[in-house]
Backbone atoms as SQL, in Angstrom:
CREATE TABLE atoms (id INTEGER PRIMARY KEY, chain TEXT, resi INTEGER, resn TEXT, atom TEXT, x REAL, y REAL, z REAL);
INSERT INTO atoms VALUES
  (1, 'A', 1, 'MET', 'N', 37.151, 74.430, 95.856),
  (2, 'A', 1, 'MET', 'CA', 36.573, 74.877, 94.606),
  (3, 'A', 1, 'MET', 'C', 37.119, 76.267, 94.292),
  (4, 'A', 2, 'LYS', 'N', 37.523, 76.461, 93.068),
  (5, 'A', 2, 'LYS', 'CA', 38.031, 77.751, 92.614),
  (6, 'A', 2, 'LYS', 'C', 36.860, 78.673, 92.271),
  (7, 'A', 3, 'THR', 'N', 37.020, 79.946, 92.547),
  (8, 'A', 3, 'THR', 'CA', 36.008, 80.944, 92.204),
  (9, 'A', 3, 'THR', 'C', 36.636, 81.977, 91.286),
  (10, 'A', 4, 'SER', 'N', 35.914, 82.325, 90.243),
  (11, 'A', 4, 'SER', 'CA', 36.337, 83.367, 89.320),
  (12, 'A', 4, 'SER', 'C', 35.222, 84.391, 89.234),
  (13, 'A', 5, 'GLU', 'N', 35.588, 85.653, 89.116),
  (14, 'A', 5, 'GLU', 'CA', 34.587, 86.714, 89.080),
  (15, 'A', 5, 'GLU', 'C', 34.764, 87.560, 87.827),
  (16, 'A', 6, 'ILE', 'N', 33.653, 87.865, 87.181),
  (17, 'A', 6, 'ILE', 'CA', 33.616, 88.796, 86.050),
  (18, 'A', 6, 'ILE', 'C', 32.739, 89.959, 86.487),
  (19, 'A', 7, 'LYS', 'N', 33.268, 91.158, 86.347),
  (20, 'A', 7, 'LYS', 'CA', 32.533, 92.341, 86.793),
  (21, 'A', 7, 'LYS', 'C', 32.293, 93.266, 85.603),
  (22, 'A', 8, 'LEU', 'N', 31.062, 93.725, 85.469),
  (23, 'A', 8, 'LEU', 'CA', 30.683, 94.692, 84.449),
  (24, 'A', 8, 'LEU', 'C', 30.337, 96.007, 85.117),
  (25, 'A', 9, 'THR', 'N', 30.828, 97.102, 84.555),
  (26, 'A', 9, 'THR', 'CA', 30.486, 98.431, 85.035),
  (27, 'A', 9, 'THR', 'C', 29.888, 99.194, 83.867),
  (28, 'A', 10, 'ILE', 'N', 28.665, 99.664, 84.029),
  (29, 'A', 10, 'ILE', 'CA', 27.971, 100.395, 82.978),
  (30, 'A', 10, 'ILE', 'C', 27.802, 101.834, 83.447),
  (31, 'A', 11, 'GLN', 'N', 28.397, 102.768, 82.722),
  (32, 'A', 11, 'GLN', 'CA', 28.261, 104.191, 83.041),
  (33, 'A', 11, 'GLN', 'C', 27.174, 104.765, 82.139),
  (34, 'A', 12, 'LEU', 'N', 26.140, 105.350, 82.761),
  (35, 'A', 12, 'LEU', 'CA', 24.958, 105.831, 82.052),
  (36, 'A', 12, 'LEU', 'C', 24.910, 107.353, 82.023),
  (37, 'A', 13, 'ASP', 'N', 24.289, 107.886, 80.951),
  (38, 'A', 13, 'ASP', 'CA', 24.066, 109.334, 80.919),
  (39, 'A', 13, 'ASP', 'C', 22.788, 109.652, 81.696),
  (40, 'A', 14, 'ASP', 'N', 22.340, 110.894, 81.648),
  (41, 'A', 14, 'ASP', 'CA', 21.151, 111.317, 82.399),
  (42, 'A', 14, 'ASP', 'C', 19.873, 110.613, 81.937),
  (43, 'A', 15, 'ASN', 'N', 19.878, 110.067, 80.711),
  (44, 'A', 15, 'ASN', 'CA', 18.716, 109.353, 80.179),
  (45, 'A', 15, 'ASN', 'C', 18.870, 107.840, 80.289),
  (46, 'A', 16, 'ASN', 'N', 19.826, 107.397, 81.094),
  (47, 'A', 16, 'ASN', 'CA', 20.099, 105.971, 81.302),
  (48, 'A', 16, 'ASN', 'C', 20.555, 105.243, 80.038),
  (49, 'A', 17, 'ILE', 'N', 21.211, 105.961, 79.148),
  (50, 'A', 17, 'ILE', 'CA', 21.797, 105.358, 77.951),
  (51, 'A', 17, 'ILE', 'C', 23.279, 105.119, 78.237),
  (52, 'A', 18, 'PRO', 'N', 23.762, 103.900, 77.953),
  (53, 'A', 18, 'PRO', 'CA', 25.167, 103.606, 78.255),
  (54, 'A', 18, 'PRO', 'C', 26.138, 104.532, 77.508),
  (55, 'A', 19, 'GLU', 'N', 27.028, 105.137, 78.270),
  (56, 'A', 19, 'GLU', 'CA', 28.109, 105.932, 77.692),
  (57, 'A', 19, 'GLU', 'C', 29.388, 105.117, 77.644),
  (58, 'A', 20, 'ASN', 'N', 29.600, 104.293, 78.663),
  (59, 'A', 20, 'ASN', 'CA', 30.780, 103.441, 78.734),
  (60, 'A', 20, 'ASN', 'C', 30.396, 102.096, 79.317),
  (61, 'A', 21, 'ILE', 'N', 31.015, 101.056, 78.772),
  (62, 'A', 21, 'ILE', 'CA', 30.873, 99.705, 79.311),
  (63, 'A', 21, 'ILE', 'C', 32.287, 99.218, 79.596),
  (64, 'A', 22, 'LEU', 'N', 32.515, 98.816, 80.836),
  (65, 'A', 22, 'LEU', 'CA', 33.831, 98.324, 81.232),
  (66, 'A', 22, 'LEU', 'C', 33.667, 96.937, 81.843),
  (67, 'A', 23, 'TRP', 'N', 34.643, 96.083, 81.635),
  (68, 'A', 23, 'TRP', 'CA', 34.599, 94.772, 82.266),
  (69, 'A', 23, 'TRP', 'C', 35.975, 94.409, 82.785),
  (70, 'A', 24, 'GLU', 'N', 35.972, 93.571, 83.799),
  (71, 'A', 24, 'GLU', 'CA', 37.212, 93.064, 84.371),
  (72, 'A', 24, 'GLU', 'C', 36.953, 91.656, 84.889),
  (73, 'A', 25, 'ALA', 'N', 38.015, 90.867, 84.961),
  (74, 'A', 25, 'ALA', 'CA', 37.883, 89.495, 85.427),
  (75, 'A', 25, 'ALA', 'C', 39.052, 89.148, 86.336),
  (76, 'A', 26, 'THR', 'N', 38.783, 88.287, 87.297),
  (77, 'A', 26, 'THR', 'CA', 39.833, 87.893, 88.240),
  (78, 'A', 26, 'THR', 'C', 40.816, 86.907, 87.615),
  (79, 'A', 27, 'ASP', 'N', 40.413, 86.194, 86.580),
  (80, 'A', 27, 'ASP', 'CA', 41.272, 85.176, 85.960),
  (81, 'A', 27, 'ASP', 'C', 42.029, 85.668, 84.735),
  (82, 'A', 28, 'THR', 'N', 42.386, 86.915, 84.703),
  (83, 'A', 28, 'THR', 'CA', 43.131, 87.435, 83.566),
  (84, 'A', 28, 'THR', 'C', 44.406, 88.105, 84.059),
  (85, 'A', 29, 'GLU', 'N', 45.411, 88.090, 83.206),
  (86, 'A', 29, 'GLU', 'CA', 46.676, 88.734, 83.581),
  (87, 'A', 29, 'GLU', 'C', 46.522, 90.248, 83.640),
  (88, 'A', 30, 'ASN', 'N', 45.724, 90.801, 82.730),
  (89, 'A', 30, 'ASN', 'CA', 45.494, 92.243, 82.695),
  (90, 'A', 30, 'ASN', 'C', 44.433, 92.581, 83.745),
  (91, 'A', 31, 'LYS', 'N', 44.817, 93.254, 84.784),
  (92, 'A', 31, 'LYS', 'CA', 43.888, 93.584, 85.873),
  (93, 'A', 31, 'LYS', 'C', 43.167, 94.912, 85.661),
  (94, 'A', 32, 'ASP', 'N', 43.475, 95.606, 84.555),
  (95, 'A', 32, 'ASP', 'CA', 42.803, 96.867, 84.268),
  (96, 'A', 32, 'ASP', 'C', 41.404, 96.608, 83.715),
  (97, 'A', 33, 'LYS', 'N', 40.508, 97.550, 83.942),
  (98, 'A', 33, 'LYS', 'CA', 39.180, 97.466, 83.338),
  (99, 'A', 33, 'LYS', 'C', 39.322, 97.644, 81.835),
  (100, 'A', 34, 'GLN', 'N', 38.618, 96.804, 81.072),
  (101, 'A', 34, 'GLN', 'CA', 38.645, 96.856, 79.619),
  (102, 'A', 34, 'GLN', 'C', 37.410, 97.591, 79.113),
  (103, 'A', 35, 'VAL', 'N', 37.604, 98.508, 78.190),
  (104, 'A', 35, 'VAL', 'CA', 36.499, 99.272, 77.616),
  (105, 'A', 35, 'VAL', 'C', 35.954, 98.519, 76.408),
  (106, 'A', 36, 'VAL', 'N', 34.627, 98.397, 76.332),
  (107, 'A', 36, 'VAL', 'CA', 33.960, 97.806, 75.174),
  (108, 'A', 36, 'VAL', 'C', 32.804, 98.721, 74.767),
  (109, 'A', 37, 'LYS', 'N', 32.335, 98.575, 73.528),
  (110, 'A', 37, 'LYS', 'CA', 31.227, 99.393, 73.048),
  (111, 'A', 37, 'LYS', 'C', 29.890, 98.673, 73.107),
  (112, 'A', 38, 'SER', 'N', 29.921, 97.346, 73.134),
  (113, 'A', 38, 'SER', 'CA', 28.658, 96.610, 73.228),
  (114, 'A', 38, 'SER', 'C', 28.905, 95.272, 73.901),
  (115, 'A', 39, 'MET', 'N', 27.815, 94.708, 74.406),
  (116, 'A', 39, 'MET', 'CA', 27.893, 93.405, 75.055),
  (117, 'A', 39, 'MET', 'C', 26.557, 92.692, 74.932),
  (118, 'A', 40, 'MET', 'N', 26.628, 91.384, 74.860),
  (119, 'A', 40, 'MET', 'CA', 25.448, 90.538, 74.886),
  (120, 'A', 40, 'MET', 'C', 25.737, 89.418, 75.874),
  (121, 'A', 41, 'LEU', 'N', 24.874, 89.273, 76.836),
  (122, 'A', 41, 'LEU', 'CA', 25.034, 88.259, 77.862),
  (123, 'A', 41, 'LEU', 'C', 23.739, 87.463, 77.932),
  (124, 'A', 42, 'SER', 'N', 23.841, 86.154, 77.787),
  (125, 'A', 42, 'SER', 'CA', 22.650, 85.318, 77.953),
  (126, 'A', 42, 'SER', 'C', 22.963, 84.234, 78.963),
  (127, 'A', 43, 'MET', 'N', 21.971, 83.948, 79.801),
  (128, 'A', 43, 'MET', 'CA', 22.129, 82.981, 80.880),
  (129, 'A', 43, 'MET', 'C', 20.890, 82.088, 80.928),
  (130, 'A', 44, 'TRP', 'N', 21.108, 80.803, 81.114),
  (131, 'A', 44, 'TRP', 'CA', 20.002, 79.860, 81.194),
  (132, 'A', 44, 'TRP', 'C', 19.519, 79.743, 82.628),
  (133, 'A', 45, 'ASP', 'N', 18.223, 79.941, 82.831),
  (134, 'A', 45, 'ASP', 'CA', 17.604, 79.815, 84.143),
  (135, 'A', 45, 'ASP', 'C', 17.005, 78.413, 84.248),
  (136, 'A', 46, 'PRO', 'N', 17.606, 77.530, 85.053),
  (137, 'A', 46, 'PRO', 'CA', 17.109, 76.152, 85.129),
  (138, 'A', 46, 'PRO', 'C', 15.767, 76.025, 85.845),
  (139, 'A', 47, 'ASN', 'N', 15.429, 76.982, 86.676),
  (140, 'A', 47, 'ASN', 'CA', 14.147, 76.916, 87.384),
  (141, 'A', 47, 'ASN', 'C', 12.981, 77.233, 86.460),
  (142, 'A', 48, 'TYR', 'N', 13.112, 78.287, 85.666),
  (143, 'A', 48, 'TYR', 'CA', 12.038, 78.697, 84.759),
  (144, 'A', 48, 'TYR', 'C', 12.200, 78.132, 83.357),
  (145, 'A', 49, 'LYS', 'N', 13.337, 77.473, 83.100),
  (146, 'A', 49, 'LYS', 'CA', 13.615, 76.855, 81.792),
  (147, 'A', 49, 'LYS', 'C', 13.532, 77.880, 80.655),
  (148, 'A', 50, 'ASN', 'N', 14.205, 79.022, 80.882),
  (149, 'A', 50, 'ASN', 'CA', 14.250, 80.033, 79.833),
  (150, 'A', 50, 'ASN', 'C', 15.561, 80.809, 79.919),
  (151, 'A', 51, 'THR', 'N', 15.778, 81.634, 78.934),
  (152, 'A', 51, 'THR', 'CA', 17.010, 82.408, 78.836),
  (153, 'A', 51, 'THR', 'C', 16.775, 83.830, 79.315),
  (154, 'A', 52, 'MET', 'N', 17.683, 84.281, 80.156),
  (155, 'A', 52, 'MET', 'CA', 17.708, 85.682, 80.562),
  (156, 'A', 52, 'MET', 'C', 18.779, 86.349, 79.703),
  (157, 'A', 53, 'HIS', 'N', 18.546, 87.572, 79.298),
  (158, 'A', 53, 'HIS', 'CA', 19.435, 88.214, 78.338),
  (159, 'A', 53, 'HIS', 'C', 19.638, 89.681, 78.677),
  (160, 'A', 54, 'ILE', 'N', 20.883, 90.131, 78.513),
  (161, 'A', 54, 'ILE', 'CA', 21.197, 91.554, 78.614),
  (162, 'A', 54, 'ILE', 'C', 21.945, 91.932, 77.344),
  (163, 'A', 55, 'GLY', 'N', 21.443, 92.915, 76.636),
  (164, 'A', 55, 'GLY', 'CA', 22.117, 93.443, 75.454),
  (165, 'A', 55, 'GLY', 'C', 22.263, 94.948, 75.604),
  (166, 'A', 56, 'LEU', 'N', 23.492, 95.425, 75.647),
  (167, 'A', 56, 'LEU', 'CA', 23.751, 96.856, 75.812),
  (168, 'A', 56, 'LEU', 'C', 24.787, 97.313, 74.799),
  (169, 'A', 57, 'TRP', 'N', 24.663, 98.564, 74.393),
  (170, 'A', 57, 'TRP', 'CA', 25.669, 99.169, 73.534),
  (171, 'A', 57, 'TRP', 'C', 25.741, 100.647, 73.857),
  (172, 'A', 58, 'THR', 'N', 26.931, 101.207, 73.657),
  (173, 'A', 58, 'THR', 'CA', 27.114, 102.628, 73.946),
  (174, 'A', 58, 'THR', 'C', 26.564, 103.456, 72.797),
  (175, 'A', 59, 'LYS', 'N', 26.280, 104.715, 73.112),
  (176, 'A', 59, 'LYS', 'CA', 25.682, 105.572, 72.080),
  (177, 'A', 59, 'LYS', 'C', 26.656, 105.910, 70.956),
  (178, 'A', 60, 'ASP', 'N', 27.958, 105.661, 71.149),
  (179, 'A', 60, 'ASP', 'CA', 28.906, 105.910, 70.058),
  (180, 'A', 60, 'ASP', 'C', 29.218, 104.648, 69.249),
  (181, 'A', 61, 'MET', 'N', 28.503, 103.540, 69.513),
  (182, 'A', 61, 'MET', 'CA', 28.660, 102.312, 68.740),
  (183, 'A', 61, 'MET', 'C', 28.139, 102.563, 67.329),
  (184, 'A', 62, 'GLN', 'N', 28.991, 102.341, 66.349),
  (185, 'A', 62, 'GLN', 'CA', 28.615, 102.548, 64.949),
  (186, 'A', 62, 'GLN', 'C', 27.826, 101.345, 64.424),
  (187, 'A', 63, 'VAL', 'N', 26.946, 101.581, 63.451),
  (188, 'A', 63, 'VAL', 'CA', 26.123, 100.513, 62.877),
  (189, 'A', 63, 'VAL', 'C', 27.006, 99.423, 62.278),
  (190, 'A', 64, 'ASP', 'N', 28.060, 99.796, 61.566),
  (191, 'A', 64, 'ASP', 'CA', 28.958, 98.784, 60.988),
  (192, 'A', 64, 'ASP', 'C', 29.627, 97.941, 62.069),
  (193, 'A', 65, 'GLU', 'N', 29.944, 98.561, 63.197),
  (194, 'A', 65, 'GLU', 'CA', 30.518, 97.812, 64.312),
  (195, 'A', 65, 'GLU', 'C', 29.495, 96.834, 64.890),
  (196, 'A', 66, 'MET', 'N', 28.231, 97.257, 64.993),
  (197, 'A', 66, 'MET', 'CA', 27.183, 96.385, 65.513),
  (198, 'A', 66, 'MET', 'C', 26.939, 95.208, 64.572),
  (199, 'A', 67, 'LYS', 'N', 26.951, 95.465, 63.279),
  (200, 'A', 67, 'LYS', 'CA', 26.801, 94.370, 62.315),
  (201, 'A', 67, 'LYS', 'C', 27.900, 93.334, 62.511),
  (202, 'A', 68, 'ARG', 'N', 29.133, 93.797, 62.654),
  (203, 'A', 68, 'ARG', 'CA', 30.269, 92.901, 62.850),
  (204, 'A', 68, 'ARG', 'C', 30.145, 92.156, 64.178),
  (205, 'A', 69, 'HIS', 'N', 29.706, 92.862, 65.218),
  (206, 'A', 69, 'HIS', 'CA', 29.530, 92.226, 66.520),
  (207, 'A', 69, 'HIS', 'C', 28.511, 91.090, 66.431),
  (208, 'A', 70, 'PHE', 'N', 27.386, 91.328, 65.773),
  (209, 'A', 70, 'PHE', 'CA', 26.380, 90.280, 65.624),
  (210, 'A', 70, 'PHE', 'C', 26.921, 89.114, 64.819),
  (211, 'A', 71, 'TYR', 'N', 27.601, 89.404, 63.725),
  (212, 'A', 71, 'TYR', 'CA', 28.174, 88.351, 62.885),
  (213, 'A', 71, 'TYR', 'C', 29.126, 87.472, 63.701),
  (214, 'A', 72, 'GLU', 'N', 30.044, 88.106, 64.413),
  (215, 'A', 72, 'GLU', 'CA', 31.023, 87.337, 65.182),
  (216, 'A', 72, 'GLU', 'C', 30.358, 86.599, 66.346),
  (217, 'A', 73, 'THR', 'N', 29.306, 87.179, 66.932),
  (218, 'A', 73, 'THR', 'CA', 28.584, 86.504, 68.006),
  (219, 'A', 73, 'THR', 'C', 27.873, 85.261, 67.476),
  (220, 'A', 74, 'LEU', 'N', 27.246, 85.370, 66.312),
  (221, 'A', 74, 'LEU', 'CA', 26.594, 84.208, 65.705),
  (222, 'A', 74, 'LEU', 'C', 27.612, 83.101, 65.423),
  (223, 'A', 75, 'GLN', 'N', 28.783, 83.470, 64.917),
  (224, 'A', 75, 'GLN', 'CA', 29.835, 82.484, 64.651),
  (225, 'A', 75, 'GLN', 'C', 30.266, 81.807, 65.956),
  (226, 'A', 76, 'THR', 'N', 30.455, 82.594, 66.988),
  (227, 'A', 76, 'THR', 'CA', 30.884, 82.059, 68.281),
  (228, 'A', 76, 'THR', 'C', 29.810, 81.163, 68.892),
  (229, 'A', 77, 'MET', 'N', 28.551, 81.531, 68.709),
  (230, 'A', 77, 'MET', 'CA', 27.460, 80.686, 69.197),
  (231, 'A', 77, 'MET', 'C', 27.512, 79.320, 68.519),
  (232, 'A', 78, 'GLY', 'N', 27.827, 79.300, 67.234),
  (233, 'A', 78, 'GLY', 'CA', 27.976, 78.028, 66.528),
  (234, 'A', 78, 'GLY', 'C', 29.103, 77.194, 67.108),
  (235, 'A', 79, 'ASP', 'N', 30.253, 77.829, 67.375),
  (236, 'A', 79, 'ASP', 'CA', 31.386, 77.125, 67.984),
  (237, 'A', 79, 'ASP', 'C', 30.992, 76.522, 69.331),
  (238, 'A', 80, 'THR', 'N', 30.325, 77.320, 70.144),
  (239, 'A', 80, 'THR', 'CA', 29.922, 76.876, 71.478),
  (240, 'A', 80, 'THR', 'C', 28.915, 75.730, 71.391),
  (241, 'A', 81, 'PHE', 'N', 27.930, 75.871, 70.505),
  (242, 'A', 81, 'PHE', 'CA', 26.909, 74.844, 70.357),
  (243, 'A', 81, 'PHE', 'C', 27.529, 73.527, 69.888),
  (244, 'A', 82, 'LEU', 'N', 28.495, 73.610, 68.970),
  (245, 'A', 82, 'LEU', 'CA', 29.166, 72.409, 68.477),
  (246, 'A', 82, 'LEU', 'C', 29.935, 71.722, 69.606),
  (247, 'A', 83, 'ARG', 'N', 30.674, 72.480, 70.390),
  (248, 'A', 83, 'ARG', 'CA', 31.418, 71.898, 71.518),
  (249, 'A', 83, 'ARG', 'C', 30.470, 71.284, 72.547),
  (250, 'A', 84, 'ALA', 'N', 29.329, 71.926, 72.783),
  (251, 'A', 84, 'ALA', 'CA', 28.399, 71.464, 73.814),
  (252, 'A', 84, 'ALA', 'C', 27.576, 70.255, 73.380),
  (253, 'A', 85, 'THR', 'N', 27.254, 70.178, 72.076),
  (254, 'A', 85, 'THR', 'CA', 26.314, 69.143, 71.632),
  (255, 'A', 85, 'THR', 'C', 26.869, 68.176, 70.599),
  (256, 'A', 86, 'GLY', 'N', 27.899, 68.582, 69.868),
  (257, 'A', 86, 'GLY', 'CA', 28.411, 67.748, 68.777),
  (258, 'A', 86, 'GLY', 'C', 27.514, 67.747, 67.550),
  (259, 'A', 87, 'GLU', 'N', 26.532, 68.623, 67.493),
  (260, 'A', 87, 'GLU', 'CA', 25.566, 68.680, 66.389),
  (261, 'A', 87, 'GLU', 'C', 26.176, 69.391, 65.177),
  (262, 'A', 88, 'THR', 'N', 26.930, 68.667, 64.380),
  (263, 'A', 88, 'THR', 'CA', 27.648, 69.289, 63.257),
  (264, 'A', 88, 'THR', 'C', 26.717, 69.769, 62.144),
  (265, 'A', 89, 'ASN', 'N', 25.655, 69.027, 61.857),
  (266, 'A', 89, 'ASN', 'CA', 24.781, 69.400, 60.736),
  (267, 'A', 89, 'ASN', 'C', 24.139, 70.766, 60.930),
  (268, 'A', 90, 'ILE', 'N', 23.581, 71.006, 62.105),
  (269, 'A', 90, 'ILE', 'CA', 22.916, 72.281, 62.329),
  (270, 'A', 90, 'ILE', 'C', 23.930, 73.412, 62.417),
  (271, 'A', 91, 'VAL', 'N', 25.127, 73.131, 62.911),
  (272, 'A', 91, 'VAL', 'CA', 26.158, 74.162, 62.976),
  (273, 'A', 91, 'VAL', 'C', 26.609, 74.539, 61.563),
  (274, 'A', 92, 'GLU', 'N', 26.660, 73.564, 60.671),
  (275, 'A', 92, 'GLU', 'CA', 26.964, 73.883, 59.266),
  (276, 'A', 92, 'GLU', 'C', 25.885, 74.791, 58.686),
  (277, 'A', 93, 'ASP', 'N', 24.625, 74.533, 59.030),
  (278, 'A', 93, 'ASP', 'CA', 23.538, 75.409, 58.587),
  (279, 'A', 93, 'ASP', 'C', 23.712, 76.814, 59.150),
  (280, 'A', 94, 'LEU', 'N', 24.087, 76.907, 60.412),
  (281, 'A', 94, 'LEU', 'CA', 24.312, 78.218, 61.022),
  (282, 'A', 94, 'LEU', 'C', 25.464, 78.935, 60.328),
  (283, 'A', 95, 'ARG', 'N', 26.520, 78.220, 59.991),
  (284, 'A', 95, 'ARG', 'CA', 27.650, 78.815, 59.262),
  (285, 'A', 95, 'ARG', 'C', 27.182, 79.357, 57.901),
  (286, 'A', 96, 'ASP', 'N', 26.314, 78.592, 57.231),
  (287, 'A', 96, 'ASP', 'CA', 25.758, 79.060, 55.959),
  (288, 'A', 96, 'ASP', 'C', 24.979, 80.352, 56.165),
  (289, 'A', 97, 'TYR', 'N', 24.175, 80.389, 57.235),
  (290, 'A', 97, 'TYR', 'CA', 23.426, 81.608, 57.519),
  (291, 'A', 97, 'TYR', 'C', 24.375, 82.766, 57.829),
  (292, 'A', 98, 'CYS', 'N', 25.426, 82.502, 58.572),
  (293, 'A', 98, 'CYS', 'CA', 26.403, 83.552, 58.898),
  (294, 'A', 98, 'CYS', 'C', 27.016, 84.129, 57.628),
  (295, 'A', 99, 'ALA', 'N', 27.310, 83.273, 56.659),
  (296, 'A', 99, 'ALA', 'CA', 27.847, 83.748, 55.384),
  (297, 'A', 99, 'ALA', 'C', 26.810, 84.621, 54.676),
  (298, 'A', 100, 'HIS', 'N', 25.544, 84.207, 54.718),
  (299, 'A', 100, 'HIS', 'CA', 24.457, 84.990, 54.131),
  (300, 'A', 100, 'HIS', 'C', 24.317, 86.331, 54.852),
  (301, 'A', 101, 'PHE', 'N', 24.359, 86.308, 56.181),
  (302, 'A', 101, 'PHE', 'CA', 24.273, 87.515, 56.993),
  (303, 'A', 101, 'PHE', 'C', 25.409, 88.473, 56.626),
  (304, 'A', 102, 'ALA', 'N', 26.627, 87.944, 56.557),
  (305, 'A', 102, 'ALA', 'CA', 27.799, 88.780, 56.219),
  (306, 'A', 102, 'ALA', 'C', 27.642, 89.394, 54.838),
  (307, 'A', 103, 'ASP', 'N', 27.103, 88.628, 53.901),
  (308, 'A', 103, 'ASP', 'CA', 26.896, 89.131, 52.551),
  (309, 'A', 103, 'ASP', 'C', 25.844, 90.243, 52.556),
  (310, 'A', 104, 'LYS', 'N', 24.711, 90.003, 53.187),
  (311, 'A', 104, 'LYS', 'CA', 23.632, 91.004, 53.225),
  (312, 'A', 104, 'LYS', 'C', 24.026, 92.264, 53.977),
  (313, 'A', 105, 'MET', 'N', 24.829, 92.124, 55.022),
  (314, 'A', 105, 'MET', 'CA', 25.246, 93.260, 55.833),
  (315, 'A', 105, 'MET', 'C', 26.538, 93.902, 55.310),
  (316, 'A', 106, 'GLU', 'N', 27.048, 93.332, 54.211),
  (317, 'A', 106, 'GLU', 'CA', 28.274, 93.826, 53.572),
  (318, 'A', 106, 'GLU', 'C', 29.427, 93.912, 54.571),
  (319, 'A', 107, 'ILE', 'N', 29.619, 92.800, 55.277),
  (320, 'A', 107, 'ILE', 'CA', 30.702, 92.700, 56.252),
  (321, 'A', 107, 'ILE', 'C', 31.905, 92.093, 55.549),
  (322, 'A', 108, 'SER', 'N', 33.013, 92.821, 55.557),
  (323, 'A', 108, 'SER', 'CA', 34.226, 92.289, 54.934),
  (324, 'A', 108, 'SER', 'C', 34.866, 91.277, 55.867),
  (325, 'A', 109, 'LYS', 'N', 35.489, 90.270, 55.284),
  (326, 'A', 109, 'LYS', 'CA', 36.088, 89.204, 56.096),
  (327, 'A', 109, 'LYS', 'C', 37.483, 89.550, 56.494);
């Protein structure tokens, strides 16, 4: 069995607010740590039948960047849900909502 590892490093200030978020993975050609400004990680717990979630962003993350991050995350969630379930109708509804979200948040395409 193959094993792949993803590592997150969160550098915090004195008030435990993220200053830097870095990630690296064993299955990538680029072995350097990659800097990001925000991350959202959700994992399904089969024992408790619920989702565990980590959402972090650095203090220099701009509001417009966060809006774009949420928009693109919602779009990606739709892609993933479609691949996992084949539920095209609800994914079309999610796409409609994403368009509404982008319009309300004034996100340029």
